[in-house]
C-alpha atoms as one frame of an Amber mdcrd trajectory, in Angstrom:
protein
   0.205  -0.020  -0.096   2.631   2.410   0.848   4.621   1.805  -2.529   1.459
   2.331  -4.549   0.706   5.697  -2.690   4.374   6.898  -3.104   4.190   5.847
  -6.881   0.836   7.862  -7.432   2.043  10.924  -5.618   5.395  10.946  -7.387
   3.372  10.683 -10.854   1.393  13.427  -9.724   4.536  15.494  -8.946   6.155
  14.604 -12.257   2.951  15.321 -14.538   2.474  18.987 -12.851   6.388  19.579
 -12.587   5.913  21.930 -15.785   3.240  23.943 -14.203   5.550  24.426 -11.125
   8.135  25.679 -13.463   6.147  27.795 -15.587   4.229  30.008 -13.389   3.637
  32.372 -16.127   1.894  29.764 -18.134  -0.564  28.891 -15.452  -1.231  32.636
 -14.724  -2.045  33.052 -18.290  -4.363  30.003 -18.286  -6.187  31.429 -15.373
  -6.533  34.494 -17.205  -7.902  33.102 -20.290 -10.807  31.206 -18.420 -12.627
  34.646 -17.894 -12.597  35.316 -21.590 -16.282  35.165 -22.756 -15.605  33.705
 -26.359 -14.116  30.659 -24.403 -17.280  29.775 -22.235 -17.620  26.391 -24.001
 -14.063  25.455 -23.324 -14.490  26.380 -19.694 -17.499  24.360 -19.226 -15.809
  21.164 -20.607 -12.804  21.765 -18.501 -14.730  22.626 -15.361 -16.294  19.088
 -14.228 -12.645  17.356 -14.948 -10.993  19.844 -12.657 -13.812  19.495 -10.096
 -13.727  15.591 -10.243  -9.662  15.810  -9.738 -10.351  18.117  -6.819 -12.959
  16.302  -4.888 -11.840  13.032  -6.116  -8.475  13.504  -4.497 -10.012  14.576
  -1.243 -12.083  11.481  -1.436  -8.776   9.372  -1.862  -6.754  11.171   0.521
  -7.438   8.800   3.562  -5.439   6.356   1.902  -2.295   8.674   2.218  -3.056
   9.495   6.133  -3.521   5.709   6.801  -0.019   5.092   5.075   1.622   7.659
   7.521  -0.363   6.482  10.599   2.893   5.808  12.411   3.375   9.820  12.534
   1.565  11.152  15.364  -1.191  13.492  14.215  -0.251  16.927  15.468   3.385
  15.919  13.871   1.552  15.304  10.842  -0.390  18.627  10.775   2.803  20.631
  11.317   4.713  18.773   8.497   1.706  19.407   6.261   1.946  23.269   6.874
   5.813  23.203   6.312   5.553  21.254   3.028   2.674  22.927   1.699   4.274
  26.314   1.951   7.431  24.868   0.131   5.262  23.521  -2.510   3.131  26.665
  -3.336   6.313  28.760  -3.143   6.818  27.591  -6.559   3.540  29.044  -7.660
   4.967  32.474  -6.809   7.846  32.543  -9.161   5.704  34.861 -11.476   6.001
  38.715 -10.186   2.285  39.526 -10.453   1.437  36.462  -8.312   3.918  37.484
  -5.661   2.303  40.895  -5.746  -0.935  39.373  -5.051   0.641  37.623  -2.014
   2.099  40.891  -0.670  -0.917  42.764  -1.262  -2.667  40.046   1.275   0.396
  40.316   3.558   0.277  43.920   3.746  -3.507  44.337   4.662  -3.987  44.140
   8.326  -7.730  43.281   7.834  -7.059  40.556   5.535  -4.331  39.131   7.902
  -6.784  39.083  10.928  -9.295  37.419   9.076  -6.780  34.723   7.543  -5.107
  34.064  10.728  -8.635  32.895  12.063  -9.156  30.925   9.000  -5.727  29.545
   9.378  -6.617  28.256  13.058  -9.671  26.743  11.862  -7.890  25.091   8.896
  -5.227  23.329  10.935  -7.803  22.192  13.577  -9.771  20.696  10.952  -6.823
  18.861   9.509  -5.705  17.900  12.699  -9.311  16.386  13.574  -9.407  14.820
  10.078  -5.921  13.216  10.545  -6.511  12.018  13.967 -10.212  10.501  13.064
  -8.595   8.594  10.226  -5.570   7.115  12.132  -8.281   5.888  14.795 -10.499
   4.314  12.166 -13.276   6.719  12.418 -13.713   7.254   8.612 -17.395   6.744
   8.893 -17.552   9.764  10.970 -15.210  11.774   8.843 -17.779  11.073   5.808
 -20.722  11.987   8.112 -18.961  15.368   8.972 -18.328  16.387   5.288 -21.861
  15.011   4.284 -23.596  17.441   6.803 -20.995  20.568   6.303 -23.140  22.146
   3.591 -26.199  22.096   6.023 -23.811  23.513   8.865 -22.807  26.332   6.357
 -26.467  27.206   6.042 -27.075  27.398   9.677 -23.814  29.503  10.224 -24.929
  31.761   7.420 -28.365  32.410   9.161 -26.885  32.607  12.898 -23.767  34.716
  12.120 -24.605  36.586   8.751 -28.045  36.966   9.475 -29.277  34.912   6.083
 -32.635  33.986   6.038 -33.774  30.487   5.841 -36.664  29.317   3.705 -38.764
  26.179   4.488 -36.883  23.580   2.603 -33.640  24.543   4.192 -34.945  24.416
   7.644 -36.650  20.870   6.708 -33.066  19.643   5.393 -31.457  21.176   8.752
 -34.207  19.340  10.827 -33.715  15.798   8.874 -29.979  15.966   9.235 -30.537
  16.736  13.080 -32.643  13.699  13.394 -30.082  11.561  11.529 -27.352  12.695
  14.010 -29.285  11.929  17.002 -30.172   8.514  15.581 -26.643   7.930  15.182
 -25.834   8.986  18.824 -28.766   7.346  20.810 -28.867   4.220  18.573 -25.019
   3.756  19.040 -24.569   5.127  22.405 -21.715   7.186  20.949 -22.488  11.014
  19.844 -20.643  11.813  16.701 -18.542  14.546  18.149 -15.698  14.320  15.815
 -18.481  14.605  12.787 -19.695  17.803  14.259 -16.233  19.053  15.024 -15.092
  18.533  11.549 -18.437  20.176   9.962 -18.227  22.921  12.291 -14.288  23.907
  11.948 -14.498  23.528   8.003 -17.681  25.684   8.149 -16.004  28.349  10.224
 -12.931  28.325   7.964 -15.134  29.019   4.990 -16.871  31.748   7.042 -13.585
  33.453   7.632 -12.242  32.987   4.060 -15.522  34.762   3.006 -14.571  37.798
   4.914 -11.162  38.244   3.179 -11.620  36.444  -0.280  -8.437  35.488  -1.922
  -7.604  33.199  -4.658  -6.820  29.465  -3.243  -3.244  29.142  -3.671  -2.510
  32.784  -2.506  -4.695  31.828   0.780  -2.921  28.459   1.387   0.333  30.396
   1.076  -0.577  33.208   3.435  -2.170  30.684   6.082   0.902  28.503   5.823
   3.137  31.535   6.396   1.045  32.489   9.470   1.125  29.304  10.958   4.771
  28.425   9.960   6.358  29.623  13.380   3.759  27.305  15.364   4.325  24.222
  13.116   8.495  24.721  13.098   8.550  25.273  16.819   6.368  22.321  17.559
   8.913  20.137  15.160  11.805  21.370  17.235  10.375  20.752  20.507   9.498
  17.105  19.306  13.128  16.740  18.102  14.371  17.967  21.347  12.230  15.508
  23.095  13.509  12.708  20.917   9.954  12.155  19.619  10.181  13.500  15.817
   9.501  10.490  13.539  10.751  12.201  10.433  14.132  11.040   9.642  13.940
   7.438  11.104  12.926   5.800   7.787  13.531   7.284   4.513  10.325   5.874
   3.003   8.136   7.197   5.433  10.154  10.540   5.235   9.474  10.816   1.720
   5.671   9.988   2.287   5.885  12.909   4.994   7.365  15.409   2.389   4.559
  14.475  -0.178   2.205  16.023   2.215   2.823  19.294   0.462   1.791  18.406
  -3.033  -1.259  16.281  -1.851  -2.384  19.258  -0.008  -1.746  21.892  -2.530
  -2.688  20.182  -6.085  -6.202  19.714  -4.989  -6.649  23.192  -4.306  -4.988
  24.216  -7.720  -7.553  21.854  -9.441 -10.347  23.433  -7.201  -9.146  26.983
  -8.485  -9.347  25.820 -11.929 -12.763  24.435 -11.276 -14.150  27.322  -9.501
 -13.172  29.621 -12.566 -14.526  27.381 -14.981 -17.920  26.587 -13.389 -20.650
  28.592 -11.660 -20.566  28.316  -7.930 -24.054  26.444  -7.872 -22.698  23.709
 -10.237 -19.384  23.318  -8.263 -21.528  22.646  -5.121 -23.063  19.883  -6.449
 -19.475  18.118  -6.934 -18.507  18.431  -3.110 -20.448  15.107  -2.381 -17.847
  13.157  -4.114 -15.236  13.346  -1.454 -17.484  12.148   1.458 -19.134   9.588
  -0.738 -15.667   7.894  -1.555 -14.749   8.519   2.136 -17.844   6.569   2.918
 -17.186   3.723   0.546 -13.484   3.250   1.772 -14.706   3.215   5.566 -17.372
   0.626   4.795 -15.791  -1.403   2.107 -12.077  -1.208   2.284 -11.558  -0.697
   5.901 -14.589  -2.672   7.114 -15.806  -0.206   9.870 -18.674  -1.301  11.637
 -21.857  -0.698   9.659 -25.119  -1.568  11.429 -28.849  -0.897  10.764 -28.716
   2.070  13.041 -25.967   3.661  10.649 -27.978   2.996   7.646 -30.901   4.823
   9.155 -28.838   7.720  10.341 -27.251   8.092   6.969 -30.716   7.605   5.256
 -31.836  10.802   7.089 -28.627  12.557   6.293 -28.756  11.765   2.615 -32.623
  12.775   2.433 -31.578  16.007   4.112 -28.977  16.677   1.411 -31.425  15.799
  -1.182 -33.864  18.191  -0.029 -31.070  20.920   0.434 -29.857  20.151  -3.290
 -33.529  20.103  -4.551 -33.966  23.620  -2.970 -30.840  25.060  -4.466 -31.849
  23.828  -8.239 -35.423  25.326  -7.524 -34.059  28.709  -6.531 -31.360  28.532
  -9.282 -34.315  27.951 -11.824 -36.390  30.713 -10.752 -33.444  33.311 -10.754
C-alpha cells in the first residue's frame, strides 16, 4: 500500500512539474478562463477539474493511513511546512508575488486569515486523527452535513434568512445525527467538530476572499512559526518521527503536493464552473470516504448507521433540490 501511494504521488509530482516551473503559463491560463468567447471550453474543463479536486480529497484517507505511524499533531505541522514549500513554486511569477504581498500587507485580511488558518489547522488535526483512529465513517458523516452547517452558520452569524426547505433539511439532518448518537450510544462529536471547523474556516475566508493558492500560502506563512516550533520541540524530546525511515520521510514530504494540488484543481474548477454547479461536486469526497470506510476498511456499519445516513442523505437531497429550484427561478 505504501509503495502504491508513493508511486501515485510521484507521478502527480512529475506530471505537474512543468506547471510549477512555468508559473507564467499558469497565470495566463487562469486569465484565459474569464474570456467570454471561451465559455464552451470552460464548461468542458470545469467538471474535469472538479472531479480531480474532490476525487483526490476522497482518496486522501489512503495517504493518512499510510503515514499512520506519525502522530497527528506532527503530521499537521509537517503539512504546513511542506505545503508552504510546494506553493512557493507558484509565486515565481512577479504578478502572483504581488498578490501575495497585497494580502500580507493588509491588516484586515491578515486578521481574518489568521482565524481561517487556525480553523483550517484544527480541521486538519481532527481529520488526520480520526482517520488514524479508524473513524473514517464519522469523517464522511461530517463532510456530508457540512453544507447544512454552512447554511446554519450563515443564518446565525450573517443573519441570512432560511426558507422552509432549508429548515426541513436541517431538521432531517438533526434527526439523523440523533439516531446515530442514541442508537449507537456514541454521539458523533468528531463529525460535528469537522463540519463546524470547516464551516467556520469558510466563513472566515469569505470575509477576506483571496485566490486559493494565495490563501493557502498566507495561512501556511502565519502558521509556520507554530509548526516549526512544535517540530523542534518534538526533536528535542526525541519524539520526532521524520528521518527515522527514508520511505516514511518521503511520504511525509508528499503532504505538501497532496495538500496543494487539489487546491490548484479546485481553483481551476471554480473559475470554469458556476458556484451553484461546483457545489454539486462536493459530495464526491464524503461519498468516496464512506465507501472506503465500509468496503475497504470494514468499519462497523449496522442498521442504525444506515438509518442515520438515510436521514442525512434525505436532508442533502432536500438541500440540493432547494438549490436547483432557486437557481431555476432566478
